[in-house]
FIFI-761882 format. One record per residue (C-alpha): residue in three letters; x, y, z. Coordinates in nm, 2 decimals. Layout:
N
{site Ala; {X; Y; Z}},
...
This chain:
277
{site Met; {-1.85; -0.51; -1.46}},
{site Asp; {-1.89; -0.12; -1.47}},
{site Val; {-1.59; 0.01; -1.25}},
{site Lys; {-1.54; 0.37; -1.19}},
{site Phe; {-1.19; 0.54; -1.03}},
{site Asp; {-1.27; 0.73; -0.77}},
{site Arg; {-1.02; 1.05; -0.72}},
{site Gly; {-1.25; 1.23; -0.44}},
{site Arg; {-1.08; 1.49; -0.25}},
{site Val; {-0.71; 1.62; -0.43}},
{site Thr; {-0.51; 1.79; -0.20}},
{site Arg; {-0.18; 1.92; -0.41}},
{site Leu; {0.14; 1.90; -0.19}},
{site Asn; {0.46; 2.12; -0.24}},
{site Cys; {0.66; 1.82; -0.18}},
{site Leu; {0.70; 1.49; 0.02}},
{site Ser; {0.85; 1.63; 0.36}},
{site Ile; {0.74; 1.56; 0.67}},
{site Asp; {0.64; 1.94; 0.77}},
{site Glu; {0.42; 1.96; 0.47}},
{site Leu; {0.26; 1.70; 0.56}},
{site Lys; {0.18; 1.77; 0.90}},
{site Lys; {0.06; 2.16; 0.75}},
{site Asn; {-0.16; 1.93; 0.53}},
{site Asn; {-0.34; 1.80; 0.86}},
{site Leu; {-0.19; 1.47; 0.72}},
{site Thr; {0.01; 1.24; 0.96}},
{site Asn; {0.13; 0.91; 0.90}},
{site Pro; {0.02; 0.58; 1.14}},
{site Ile; {0.35; 0.61; 1.29}},
{site Glu; {0.21; 0.94; 1.49}},
{site Ile; {-0.18; 0.85; 1.48}},
{site Gly; {-0.16; 0.54; 1.71}},
{site Lys; {-0.48; 0.32; 1.78}},
{site Ser; {-0.77; 0.55; 1.75}},
{site Gly; {-0.66; 0.63; 1.39}},
{site Tyr; {-0.79; 0.31; 1.27}},
{site Arg; {-1.08; 0.41; 1.02}},
{site Thr; {-1.37; 0.17; 1.19}},
{site Ser; {-1.27; -0.06; 1.40}},
{site Glu; {-1.00; -0.36; 1.43}},
{site Lys; {-1.26; -0.58; 1.24}},
{site Phe; {-1.46; -0.43; 0.98}},
{site Leu; {-1.32; -0.16; 0.69}},
{site Leu; {-1.62; 0.10; 0.60}},
{site Gln; {-1.45; 0.31; 0.30}},
{site Asp; {-1.51; 0.68; 0.29}},
{site Asp; {-1.40; 1.00; 0.24}},
{site Ile; {-1.13; 0.91; -0.06}},
{site Asn; {-0.85; 1.13; -0.12}},
{site Thr; {-0.60; 1.19; -0.37}},
{site Ile; {-0.24; 1.35; -0.29}},
{site Ala; {-0.11; 1.53; -0.59}},
{site Ile; {0.30; 1.66; -0.64}},
{site Asp; {0.54; 1.74; -0.87}},
{site Trp; {0.87; 1.57; -0.88}},
{site Lys; {1.14; 1.76; -0.72}},
{site Asn; {1.45; 1.86; -0.92}},
{site Glu; {1.67; 1.72; -0.64}},
{site Trp; {1.51; 1.35; -0.65}},
{site Arg; {1.67; 1.06; -0.85}},
{site Arg; {1.44; 0.77; -0.77}},
{site Ile; {1.10; 0.68; -0.58}},
{site Leu; {1.06; 0.33; -0.43}},
{site Val; {0.73; 0.19; -0.41}},
{site Val; {0.68; -0.09; -0.23}},
{site Ser; {0.35; -0.24; -0.04}},
{site Asp; {0.18; -0.56; 0.13}},
{site Leu; {0.43; -0.60; 0.45}},
{site His; {0.12; -0.68; 0.66}},
{site Leu; {0.33; -0.59; 0.98}},
{site Gly; {0.19; -0.78; 1.28}},
{site Asn; {0.28; -0.87; 1.67}},
{site Gly; {0.56; -1.04; 1.61}},
{site Lys; {0.43; -1.37; 1.68}},
{site Arg; {0.40; -1.70; 1.51}},
{site His; {0.12; -1.58; 1.24}},
{site Asp; {0.28; -1.22; 1.19}},
{site Cys; {0.29; -1.21; 0.80}},
{site Phe; {0.63; -0.99; 0.79}},
{site Lys; {0.91; -1.27; 0.82}},
{site His; {1.19; -1.03; 0.78}},
{site Asn; {1.46; -0.90; 1.00}},
{site Ser; {1.40; -0.50; 1.03}},
{site Arg; {1.72; -0.39; 0.99}},
{site Glu; {1.80; -0.57; 0.66}},
{site Phe; {1.49; -0.50; 0.54}},
{site Met; {1.58; -0.12; 0.55}},
{site Asn; {1.91; -0.17; 0.45}},
{site Trp; {1.78; -0.37; 0.15}},
{site Ile; {1.56; -0.01; 0.11}},
{site Lys; {1.83; 0.16; 0.12}},
{site Ser; {2.03; 0.00; -0.12}},
{site Tyr; {1.83; 0.16; -0.37}},
{site His; {1.92; 0.56; -0.27}},
{site Pro; {1.56; 0.59; -0.29}},
{site Asn; {1.45; 0.97; -0.20}},
{site Val; {1.14; 0.89; -0.12}},
{site Val; {0.97; 0.55; -0.05}},
{site Ile; {0.63; 0.54; -0.10}},
{site Leu; {0.45; 0.24; 0.14}},
{site Asn; {0.15; 0.17; -0.12}},
{site Gly; {-0.07; 0.01; 0.09}},
{site Asp; {-0.10; -0.32; 0.35}},
{site Ile; {0.18; -0.25; 0.53}},
{site Phe; {0.05; -0.32; 0.93}},
{site Glu; {-0.21; -0.62; 0.96}},
{site Leu; {-0.48; -0.44; 1.13}},
{site Trp; {-0.76; -0.68; 1.02}},
{site Gln; {-0.57; -0.91; 1.30}},
{site His; {-0.38; -0.67; 1.54}},
{site Asp; {-0.44; -0.34; 1.71}},
{site Leu; {-0.23; -0.06; 1.55}},
{site Gln; {-0.06; -0.02; 1.91}},
{site Thr; {0.08; -0.34; 1.94}},
{site Val; {0.24; -0.35; 1.58}},
{site Leu; {0.40; -0.01; 1.66}},
{site Glu; {0.54; -0.16; 1.96}},
{site Val; {0.68; -0.45; 1.85}},
{site Tyr; {0.85; -0.28; 1.50}},
{site Ser; {0.97; 0.02; 1.67}},
{site Asp; {1.27; 0.03; 1.53}},
{site Leu; {1.17; -0.03; 1.18}},
{site Met; {0.93; 0.24; 1.28}},
{site Asp; {1.19; 0.48; 1.38}},
{site Asp; {1.37; 0.47; 1.07}},
{site Met; {1.10; 0.53; 0.88}},
{site Ala; {1.00; 0.84; 1.10}},
{site Lys; {1.36; 1.01; 1.00}},
{site Glu; {1.32; 1.29; 0.71}},
{site Ser; {1.56; 1.12; 0.46}},
{site Pro; {1.42; 0.93; 0.26}},
{site Val; {1.05; 1.04; 0.32}},
{site Phe; {0.79; 0.71; 0.38}},
{site Phe; {0.51; 0.78; 0.25}},
{site Phe; {0.19; 0.58; 0.34}},
{site Leu; {-0.07; 0.51; 0.12}},
{site Arg; {-0.38; 0.36; 0.25}},
{site Gly; {-0.45; -0.05; 0.20}},
{site Asn; {-0.78; -0.25; 0.28}},
{site His; {-0.60; -0.39; 0.62}},
{site Asp; {-0.49; -0.08; 0.71}},
{site Cys; {-0.76; 0.20; 0.64}},
{site Leu; {-0.61; 0.45; 0.84}},
{site Ser; {-0.78; 0.78; 0.88}},
{site Lys; {-0.58; 1.09; 0.79}},
{site Val; {-0.37; 0.87; 0.55}},
{site Pro; {-0.49; 0.90; 0.17}},
{site Asp; {-0.58; 0.66; -0.08}},
{site His; {-0.41; 0.78; -0.40}},
{site Leu; {-0.07; 0.96; -0.48}},
{site Glu; {-0.07; 1.15; -0.83}},
{site Leu; {0.30; 1.20; -0.95}},
{site Asn; {0.42; 1.45; -1.21}},
{site Ile; {0.72; 1.41; -1.38}},
{site Pro; {0.77; 1.76; -1.57}},
{site Met; {1.11; 1.62; -1.71}},
{site Ala; {0.92; 1.34; -1.85}},
{site Asn; {0.60; 1.49; -1.94}},
{site Lys; {0.45; 1.18; -1.74}},
{site Thr; {0.16; 1.14; -1.48}},
{site Ile; {0.21; 0.82; -1.23}},
{site Leu; {-0.10; 0.72; -1.02}},
{site Val; {0.03; 0.55; -0.71}},
{site Ser; {-0.27; 0.34; -0.55}},
{site His; {-0.31; 0.00; -0.35}},
{site Gly; {-0.59; -0.10; -0.57}},
{site Phe; {-0.89; -0.22; -0.34}},
{site Gln; {-1.11; -0.01; -0.37}},
{site Asn; {-1.36; -0.13; -0.63}},
{site Asp; {-1.37; -0.47; -0.50}},
{site Pro; {-1.67; -0.58; -0.35}},
{site Thr; {-1.54; -0.88; -0.15}},
{site Ile; {-1.33; -0.62; 0.02}},
{site Val; {-1.60; -0.39; 0.08}},
{site Ser; {-1.84; -0.62; 0.20}},
{site Lys; {-1.88; -0.66; 0.55}},
{site Phe; {-1.99; -1.01; 0.57}},
{site Asn; {-1.67; -1.07; 0.39}},
{site Gln; {-1.44; -0.89; 0.64}},
{site Ala; {-1.57; -1.02; 0.91}},
{site Phe; {-1.54; -1.42; 0.77}},
{site Thr; {-1.12; -1.32; 0.71}},
{site Trp; {-1.09; -1.21; 1.09}},
{site Tyr; {-1.25; -1.49; 1.22}},
{site Ile; {-1.04; -1.69; 1.01}},
{site Gly; {-0.70; -1.53; 1.12}},
{site Arg; {-0.85; -1.54; 1.48}},
{site Ile; {-0.89; -1.94; 1.48}},
{site Lys; {-0.55; -1.99; 1.27}},
{site Glu; {-0.38; -1.80; 1.60}},
{site Arg; {-0.53; -1.98; 1.84}},
{site Tyr; {-0.54; -2.35; 1.63}},
{site Ala; {-0.19; -2.41; 1.41}},
{site Ile; {-0.34; -2.70; 1.28}},
{site Phe; {-0.58; -2.53; 1.06}},
{site Asp; {-0.33; -2.33; 0.91}},
{site Tyr; {-0.28; -2.48; 0.58}},
{site Ile; {-0.67; -2.58; 0.54}},
{site Leu; {-0.75; -2.18; 0.61}},
{site Asp; {-0.51; -2.06; 0.39}},
{site Ser; {-0.60; -2.28; 0.07}},
{site Ile; {-1.02; -2.20; 0.17}},
{site Val; {-0.90; -1.80; 0.14}},
{site Ser; {-0.69; -1.87; -0.20}},
{site Leu; {-0.92; -1.99; -0.34}},
{site Trp; {-1.22; -1.80; -0.25}},
{site Ser; {-1.02; -1.46; -0.29}},
{site Ser; {-0.72; -1.46; -0.52}},
{site Glu; {-0.89; -1.44; -0.86}},
{site Ser; {-1.18; -1.21; -0.74}},
{site Ile; {-0.88; -0.94; -0.57}},
{site Arg; {-0.71; -1.00; -0.91}},
{site Lys; {-0.98; -0.92; -1.13}},
{site Tyr; {-1.12; -0.60; -0.94}},
{site Ala; {-0.75; -0.44; -0.91}},
{site Asn; {-0.67; -0.48; -1.27}},
{site Leu; {-0.99; -0.32; -1.36}},
{site Phe; {-0.95; -0.05; -1.11}},
{site Ala; {-0.62; 0.00; -1.28}},
{site Glu; {-0.79; 0.06; -1.65}},
{site Ser; {-1.05; 0.25; -1.53}},
{site Ala; {-0.80; 0.50; -1.39}},
{site Val; {-0.62; 0.54; -1.72}},
{site Asp; {-0.99; 0.56; -1.89}},
{site Gln; {-1.06; 0.84; -1.69}},
{site Tyr; {-0.78; 1.01; -1.62}},
{site Asn; {-0.53; 0.91; -1.89}},
{site Tyr; {-0.23; 0.86; -1.66}},
{site Asp; {0.06; 0.70; -1.84}},
{site Val; {0.12; 0.43; -1.54}},
{site Val; {-0.06; 0.32; -1.26}},
{site Ile; {0.08; 0.16; -0.99}},
{site Tyr; {-0.09; -0.07; -0.76}},
{site Gly; {-0.02; -0.36; -0.50}},
{site His; {-0.31; -0.56; -0.27}},
{site Thr; {-0.29; -0.92; -0.51}},
{site His; {0.01; -1.04; -0.37}},
{site Asp; {0.15; -1.14; -0.72}},
{site Leu; {0.50; -1.10; -0.86}},
{site Pro; {0.58; -0.73; -0.98}},
{site His; {0.53; -0.69; -1.34}},
{site Ile; {0.44; -0.46; -1.63}},
{site Arg; {0.14; -0.48; -1.88}},
{site Asn; {0.08; -0.27; -2.17}},
{site Tyr; {-0.29; -0.08; -2.14}},
{site Gly; {-0.33; 0.10; -2.47}},
{site Lys; {-0.04; 0.42; -2.43}},
{site Ser; {0.00; 0.35; -2.07}},
{site Leu; {0.15; 0.13; -1.88}},
{site Ile; {-0.03; -0.04; -1.54}},
{site Val; {0.25; -0.19; -1.29}},
{site Asn; {0.20; -0.43; -1.02}},
{site Asp; {0.45; -0.38; -0.74}},
{site Gly; {0.45; -0.72; -0.58}},
{site Phe; {0.51; -0.75; -0.24}},
{site Cys; {0.73; -0.76; 0.05}},
{site Gln; {0.57; -1.02; 0.31}},
{site Lys; {0.69; -1.35; 0.39}},
{site Gly; {1.04; -1.26; 0.34}},
{site Ser; {1.02; -1.17; 0.00}},
{site Lys; {1.16; -0.80; -0.07}},
{site Lys; {0.97; -0.68; -0.39}},
{site Gly; {0.90; -0.33; -0.54}},
{site Val; {0.92; -0.09; -0.85}},
{site Leu; {1.16; 0.18; -0.88}},
{site Ile; {1.04; 0.52; -1.03}},
{site Thr; {1.38; 0.69; -1.18}},
{site Asn; {1.35; 1.09; -1.25}},
{site Asp; {1.32; 1.02; -1.67}},
{site Gly; {1.00; 0.87; -1.58}},
{site Asn; {1.18; 0.50; -1.62}},
{site Ile; {0.97; 0.20; -1.44}},
{site Thr; {1.17; -0.09; -1.30}},
{site Val; {1.04; -0.38; -1.13}},
{site Ile; {1.25; -0.50; -0.85}},
{site Asp; {1.18; -0.89; -0.78}},
């Protein structure tokens, strides 16, 4: 299977500050509102891929990467399953200067963004504060406009370049309109008829899990092959966080933070990578 990593349009930022993001016409989903969804609540049409490139600032000590919160409508099928205050306290316990929210933060295949923002207004208010800086990347369940696909992080003191991306962009099962429609309608059935929960979850798991892992791994490997990244960090698969060697590089899965789980990846200013499980 020939999979190519697409950097798309590259924008270099001086730092990840709120002012810098706004100056470069990049806002986060908190400010976008419902109209920020790229196509519709139902279907994702991937286009306009873009990468943000930044250098590690001298005053930064740690960056935390988390993904796959799948914030929903606060009801029975909301996958997050966390108390917002406790979750934010967990993030802050690692004292990060920057938190990279690596895709699928919002569950927009099932809910509109405005509803999610209202349900999780306290969490969004915390994320909107200037310290730590929360930086959003696109996932397949929250493909929002003005939000980048990839983040290239250069750490001069460690002589390393790290790519952070959700990792869904090369998966034909994700970009297929039929598959997106299938997933959307299953979610609507589950929301209405609780008796089908287990059956439908099993069908979706059997149908998609191995394919998702396969293409996410091919995505990460192709990024290393094409651009010689020292580390590639991706999410998307809802696996336990782990690190594996790929040639002279590392490929890292950042885990997931839905269904009460608190998992992620910590990057320190010496370029060290630690999984949080």
